[in-house]
N, CA, C and O atoms as CSV, one atom per row, in Angstrom:
chain,resi,resn,atom,element,x,y,z
A,1,MET,N,N,194.475,150.540,-8.785
A,1,MET,CA,C,194.531,151.841,-8.170
A,1,MET,C,C,193.162,152.527,-8.261
A,1,MET,O,O,192.738,153.203,-7.323
A,2,GLY,N,N,192.486,152.350,-9.382
A,2,GLY,CA,C,191.156,152.927,-9.530
A,2,GLY,C,C,190.180,152.345,-8.524
A,2,GLY,O,O,189.371,153.069,-7.943
A,3,GLN,N,N,190.256,151.031,-8.318
A,3,GLN,CA,C,189.397,150.387,-7.323
A,3,GLN,C,C,189.710,150.924,-5.926
A,3,GLN,O,O,188.793,151.148,-5.136
A,4,THR,N,N,190.960,151.127,-5.617
A,4,THR,CA,C,191.342,151.681,-4.319
A,4,THR,C,C,190.779,153.091,-4.158
A,4,THR,O,O,190.282,153.434,-3.085
A,5,ALA,N,N,190.847,153.913,-5.207
A,5,ALA,CA,C,190.298,155.272,-5.139
A,5,ALA,C,C,188.808,155.242,-4.817
A,5,ALA,O,O,188.334,156.028,-3.997
A,6,ARG,N,N,188.063,154.334,-5.462
A,6,ARG,CA,C,186.628,154.241,-5.205
A,6,ARG,C,C,186.353,153.685,-3.811
A,6,ARG,O,O,185.429,154.138,-3.135
A,7,THR,N,N,187.139,152.719,-3.380
A,7,THR,CA,C,186.916,152.102,-2.077
A,7,THR,C,C,187.162,153.085,-0.933
A,7,THR,O,O,186.332,153.200,-0.031
A,8,VAL,N,N,188.287,153.792,-0.958
A,8,VAL,CA,C,188.616,154.695,0.154
A,8,VAL,C,C,187.686,155.903,0.210
A,8,VAL,O,O,187.491,156.483,1.278
A,9,SER,N,N,187.109,156.289,-0.934
A,9,SER,CA,C,186.217,157.451,-0.975
A,9,SER,C,C,184.748,157.055,-0.896
A,9,SER,O,O,183.876,157.921,-0.815
A,10,ASP,N,N,184.466,155.750,-0.920
A,10,ASP,CA,C,183.104,155.227,-0.924
A,10,ASP,C,C,182.307,155.777,-2.106
A,10,ASP,O,O,181.116,156.062,-1.984
A,11,ALA,N,N,182.971,155.923,-3.240
A,11,ALA,CA,C,182.341,156.450,-4.453
A,11,ALA,C,C,182.012,155.290,-5.399
A,11,ALA,O,O,182.830,154.388,-5.582
A,12,PRO,N,N,180.821,155.312,-5.999
A,12,PRO,CA,C,180.464,154.234,-6.911
A,12,PRO,C,C,181.151,154.309,-8.270
A,12,PRO,O,O,181.234,153.310,-8.984
A,13,ARG,N,N,181.646,155.502,-8.629
A,13,ARG,CA,C,182.261,155.677,-9.940
A,13,ARG,C,C,183.535,156.492,-9.830
A,13,ARG,O,O,183.717,157.278,-8.900
A,14,GLY,N,N,184.407,156.286,-10.796
A,14,GLY,CA,C,185.636,157.065,-10.855
A,14,GLY,C,C,186.199,157.036,-12.259
A,14,GLY,O,O,185.898,156.136,-13.043
A,15,ALA,N,N,187.012,158.017,-12.569
A,15,ALA,CA,C,187.650,158.089,-13.888
A,15,ALA,C,C,189.113,158.464,-13.701
A,15,ALA,O,O,189.459,159.281,-12.847
A,16,THR,N,N,189.957,157.855,-14.512
A,16,THR,CA,C,191.387,158.140,-14.457
A,16,THR,C,C,191.664,159.498,-15.086
A,16,THR,O,O,191.297,159.746,-16.235
A,17,ILE,N,N,192.309,160.369,-14.331
A,17,ILE,CA,C,192.747,161.666,-14.861
A,17,ILE,C,C,194.166,161.521,-15.408
A,17,ILE,O,O,194.481,162.007,-16.494
A,18,SER,N,N,195.008,160.847,-14.640
A,18,SER,CA,C,196.408,160.693,-15.027
A,18,SER,C,C,196.927,159.374,-14.473
A,18,SER,O,O,196.582,158.982,-13.358
A,19,LEU,N,N,197.761,158.689,-15.257
A,19,LEU,CA,C,198.397,157.465,-14.783
A,19,LEU,C,C,199.751,157.344,-15.471
A,19,LEU,O,O,199.832,157.267,-16.697
A,20,THR,N,N,200.806,157.327,-14.674
A,20,THR,CA,C,202.150,157.147,-15.206
A,20,THR,C,C,202.793,155.947,-14.511
A,20,THR,O,O,202.451,155.614,-13.377
A,21,HIS,N,N,203.711,155.317,-15.197
A,21,HIS,CA,C,204.390,154.175,-14.605
A,21,HIS,C,C,205.812,154.085,-15.148
A,21,HIS,O,O,206.133,154.594,-16.222
A,22,GLN,N,N,206.637,153.425,-14.368
A,22,GLN,CA,C,208.027,153.208,-14.721
A,22,GLN,C,C,208.320,151.723,-14.564
A,22,GLN,O,O,208.118,151.149,-13.493
A,23,PHE,N,N,208.798,151.105,-15.641
A,23,PHE,CA,C,209.187,149.697,-15.581
A,23,PHE,C,C,210.591,149.605,-14.986
A,23,PHE,O,O,211.511,150.298,-15.420
A,24,LEU,N,N,210.736,148.747,-13.996
A,24,LEU,CA,C,212.018,148.601,-13.310
A,24,LEU,C,C,212.719,147.284,-13.642
A,24,LEU,O,O,213.947,147.215,-13.670
A,25,ALA,N,N,211.929,146.245,-13.893
A,25,ALA,CA,C,212.504,144.921,-14.168
A,25,ALA,C,C,211.475,144.092,-14.926
A,25,ALA,O,O,210.276,144.357,-14.837
A,26,PRO,N,N,211.933,143.091,-15.672
A,26,PRO,CA,C,210.981,142.247,-16.399
A,26,PRO,C,C,210.236,141.290,-15.469
A,26,PRO,O,O,210.701,140.975,-14.373
A,27,VAL,N,N,209.081,140.839,-15.929
A,27,VAL,CA,C,208.291,139.824,-15.233
A,27,VAL,C,C,208.248,138.599,-16.133
A,27,VAL,O,O,208.022,138.709,-17.338
A,28,ARG,N,N,208.464,137.446,-15.545
A,28,ARG,CA,C,208.449,136.202,-16.317
A,28,ARG,C,C,207.043,135.596,-16.291
A,28,ARG,O,O,206.299,135.772,-15.326
A,29,ILE,N,N,206.695,134.888,-17.350
A,29,ILE,CA,C,205.421,134.170,-17.383
A,29,ILE,C,C,205.376,133.223,-16.198
A,29,ILE,O,O,206.316,132.465,-15.959
A,30,GLY,N,N,204.282,133.270,-15.462
A,30,GLY,CA,C,204.114,132.410,-14.292
A,30,GLY,C,C,204.438,133.096,-12.973
A,30,GLY,O,O,204.097,132.575,-11.911
A,31,ASP,N,N,205.097,134.270,-13.018
A,31,ASP,CA,C,205.389,135.006,-11.787
A,31,ASP,C,C,204.098,135.516,-11.150
A,31,ASP,O,O,203.186,135.949,-11.854
A,32,LEU,N,N,204.021,135.468,-9.846
A,32,LEU,CA,C,202.911,136.066,-9.113
A,32,LEU,C,C,203.226,137.541,-8.910
A,32,LEU,O,O,204.231,137.890,-8.290
A,33,VAL,N,N,202.369,138.397,-9.432
A,33,VAL,CA,C,202.578,139.846,-9.372
A,33,VAL,C,C,201.559,140.438,-8.413
A,33,VAL,O,O,200.367,140.151,-8.514
A,34,THR,N,N,202.025,141.264,-7.479
A,34,THR,CA,C,201.122,141.926,-6.540
A,34,THR,C,C,201.293,143.435,-6.637
A,34,THR,O,O,202.374,143.936,-6.947
A,35,MET,N,N,200.197,144.155,-6.363
A,35,MET,CA,C,200.209,145.617,-6.407
A,35,MET,C,C,199.868,146.136,-5.025
A,35,MET,O,O,198.912,145.675,-4.402
A,36,THR,N,N,200.644,147.093,-4.543
A,36,THR,CA,C,200.366,147.723,-3.261
A,36,THR,C,C,200.100,149.207,-3.498
A,36,THR,O,O,201.042,149.994,-3.596
A,37,PRO,N,N,198.806,149.604,-3.592
A,37,PRO,CA,C,198.495,151.015,-3.799
A,37,PRO,C,C,198.524,151.783,-2.478
A,37,PRO,O,O,198.305,151.218,-1.406
A,38,ARG,N,N,198.799,153.085,-2.582
A,38,ARG,CA,C,198.842,153.941,-1.392
A,38,ARG,C,C,198.224,155.289,-1.757
A,38,ARG,O,O,198.633,155.933,-2.723
A,39,VAL,N,N,197.232,155.704,-0.968
A,39,VAL,CA,C,196.624,157.012,-1.171
A,39,VAL,C,C,197.575,158.058,-0.598
A,39,VAL,O,O,197.954,157.989,0.572
A,40,THR,N,N,197.958,159.029,-1.432
A,40,THR,CA,C,198.868,160.078,-0.966
A,40,THR,C,C,198.133,161.366,-0.610
A,40,THR,O,O,198.617,162.168,0.189
A,41,LYS,N,N,196.942,161.557,-1.222
A,41,LYS,CA,C,196.116,162.725,-0.914
A,41,LYS,C,C,194.710,162.441,-1.412
A,41,LYS,O,O,194.523,161.756,-2.418
A,42,MET,N,N,193.714,162.978,-0.693
A,42,MET,CA,C,192.339,162.804,-1.124
A,42,MET,C,C,191.549,164.071,-0.829
A,42,MET,O,O,191.609,164.610,0.276
A,43,THR,N,N,190.810,164.538,-1.826
A,43,THR,CA,C,189.883,165.651,-1.636
A,43,THR,C,C,188.475,165.105,-1.845
A,43,THR,O,O,188.303,163.894,-1.988
A,44,SER,N,N,187.479,165.962,-1.867
A,44,SER,CA,C,186.107,165.483,-2.048
A,44,SER,C,C,185.870,164.928,-3.451
A,44,SER,O,O,184.925,164.165,-3.651
A,45,ARG,N,N,186.709,165.295,-4.435
A,45,ARG,CA,C,186.510,164.846,-5.806
A,45,ARG,C,C,187.706,164.149,-6.451
A,45,ARG,O,O,187.562,163.507,-7.492
A,46,ILE,N,N,188.872,164.271,-5.846
A,46,ILE,CA,C,190.099,163.763,-6.458
A,46,ILE,C,C,190.850,162.880,-5.461
A,46,ILE,O,O,190.948,163.202,-4.277
A,47,VAL,N,N,191.377,161.761,-5.963
A,47,VAL,CA,C,192.217,160.877,-5.144
A,47,VAL,C,C,193.555,160.703,-5.861
A,47,VAL,O,O,193.596,160.359,-7.042
A,48,PHE,N,N,194.637,160.940,-5.142
A,48,PHE,CA,C,196.005,160.777,-5.652
A,48,PHE,C,C,196.573,159.508,-5.043
A,48,PHE,O,O,196.470,159.293,-3.835
A,49,LEU,N,N,197.173,158.666,-5.878
A,49,LEU,CA,C,197.741,157.405,-5.400
A,49,LEU,C,C,199.108,157.169,-6.008
A,49,LEU,O,O,199.443,157.704,-7.065
A,50,ASP,N,N,199.886,156.360,-5.320
A,50,ASP,CA,C,201.081,155.793,-5.921
A,50,ASP,C,C,201.128,154.331,-5.517
A,50,ASP,O,O,200.369,153.897,-4.650
A,51,GLY,N,N,201.997,153.588,-6.129
A,51,GLY,CA,C,202.048,152.176,-5.790
A,51,GLY,C,C,203.235,151.485,-6.413
A,51,GLY,O,O,203.906,152.010,-7.301
A,52,SER,N,N,203.465,150.295,-5.918
A,52,SER,CA,C,204.535,149.437,-6.426
A,52,SER,C,C,203.949,148.099,-6.833
A,52,SER,O,O,203.103,147.530,-6.143
A,53,VAL,N,N,204.413,147.619,-7.955
A,53,VAL,CA,C,204.079,146.280,-8.418
A,53,VAL,C,C,205.314,145.432,-8.145
A,53,VAL,O,O,206.425,145.796,-8.531
A,54,CYS,N,N,205.112,144.303,-7.478
A,54,CYS,CA,C,206.256,143.480,-7.071
A,54,CYS,C,C,206.077,142.032,-7.459
A,54,CYS,O,O,204.955,141.536,-7.566
A,55,VAL,N,N,207.189,141.362,-7.668
A,55,VAL,CA,C,207.270,139.910,-7.749
A,55,VAL,C,C,208.041,139.508,-6.507
A,55,VAL,O,O,209.241,139.763,-6.396
A,56,GLY,N,N,207.345,138.881,-5.577
A,56,GLY,CA,C,207.952,138.631,-4.269
A,56,GLY,C,C,208.223,139.970,-3.595
A,56,GLY,O,O,207.316,140.792,-3.463
A,57,ASP,N,N,209.448,140.194,-3.173
A,57,ASP,CA,C,209.833,141.472,-2.559
A,57,ASP,C,C,210.488,142.421,-3.554
A,57,ASP,O,O,210.892,143.524,-3.185
A,58,ASP,N,N,210.597,142.000,-4.812
A,58,ASP,CA,C,211.304,142.797,-5.814
A,58,ASP,C,C,210.337,143.686,-6.603
A,58,ASP,O,O,209.434,143.177,-7.268
A,59,PRO,N,N,210.519,145.013,-6.535
A,59,PRO,CA,C,209.655,145.895,-7.330
A,59,PRO,C,C,209.976,145.760,-8.822
A,59,PRO,O,O,211.139,145.721,-9.223
A,60,VAL,N,N,208.917,145.690,-9.630
A,60,VAL,CA,C,209.090,145.596,-11.081
A,60,VAL,C,C,208.479,146.794,-11.809
A,60,VAL,O,O,208.849,147.089,-12.946
A,61,VAL,N,N,207.540,147.484,-11.149
A,61,VAL,CA,C,206.915,148.683,-11.715
A,61,VAL,C,C,206.563,149.615,-10.567
A,61,VAL,O,O,206.119,149.163,-9.512
A,62,THR,N,N,206.757,150.912,-10.765
A,62,THR,CA,C,206.191,151.904,-9.855
A,62,THR,C,C,205.196,152.724,-10.663
A,62,THR,O,O,205.356,152.900,-11.871
A,63,ALA,N,N,204.161,153.227,-9.983
A,63,ALA,CA,C,203.113,153.964,-10.690
A,63,ALA,C,C,202.583,155.101,-9.832
A,63,ALA,O,O,202.608,155.041,-8.603
A,64,GLN,N,N,202.101,156.139,-10.511
A,64,GLN,CA,C,201.467,157.276,-9.863
A,64,GLN,C,C,200.204,157.593,-10.661
A,64,GLN,O,O,200.215,157.572,-11.891
A,65,GLY,N,N,199.111,157.888,-9.941
A,65,GLY,CA,C,197.874,158.171,-10.651
A,65,GLY,C,C,196.986,159.137,-9.902
A,65,GLY,O,O,197.115,159.341,-8.695
A,66,VAL,N,N,196.072,159.730,-10.670
A,66,VAL,CA,C,195.078,160.655,-10.123
A,66,VAL,C,C,193.722,160.210,-10.641
A,66,VAL,O,O,193.558,159.983,-11.840
A,67,TRP,N,N,192.737,160.081,-9.735
A,67,TRP,CA,C,191.399,159.663,-10.103
A,67,TRP,C,C,190.368,160.691,-9.677
A,67,TRP,O,O,190.444,161.236,-8.575
A,68,ARG,N,N,189.407,160.956,-10.545
A,68,ARG,CA,C,188.250,161.807,-10.249
A,68,ARG,C,C,187.145,160.868,-9.815
A,68,ARG,O,O,186.787,159.949,-10.552
A,69,ILE,N,N,186.598,161.087,-8.622
A,69,ILE,CA,C,185.557,160.212,-8.111
A,69,ILE,C,C,184.214,160.936,-8.153
A,69,ILE,O,O,184.149,162.161,-8.058
A,70,THR,N,N,183.153,160.159,-8.296
A,70,THR,CA,C,181.798,160.692,-8.367
A,70,THR,C,C,180.952,160.009,-7.326
A,70,THR,O,O,180.884,158.781,-7.287
A,71,HIS,N,N,180.303,160.790,-6.477
A,71,HIS,CA,C,179.485,160.230,-5.397
A,71,HIS,C,C,178.039,160.030,-5.800
A,71,HIS,O,O,177.270,159.452,-5.033
A,72,THR,N,N,177.638,160.493,-6.991
A,72,THR,CA,C,176.265,160.269,-7.457
A,72,THR,C,C,176.280,159.259,-8.570
A,72,THR,O,O,177.280,159.119,-9.275
A,73,THR,N,N,175.178,158.550,-8.738
A,73,THR,CA,C,175.119,157.541,-9.788
A,73,THR,C,C,174.460,158.061,-11.031
A,73,THR,O,O,174.331,157.331,-12.014
């Protein structure tokens, strides 16, 4: 999610302000896990995201986060 915040804002740096998650189901060793992040709001300094972590089509974790992005190095 942090990488997505930096990518969509074209910012070289970012810091997590808040990150919450809810476990929905267990993941077994060897399962392929994918994350689908979604930007819900973006300002000049803050990016809000949510996302689902899935094994196949089955969600195993949902998450919500807020990132502070920095456009200067």
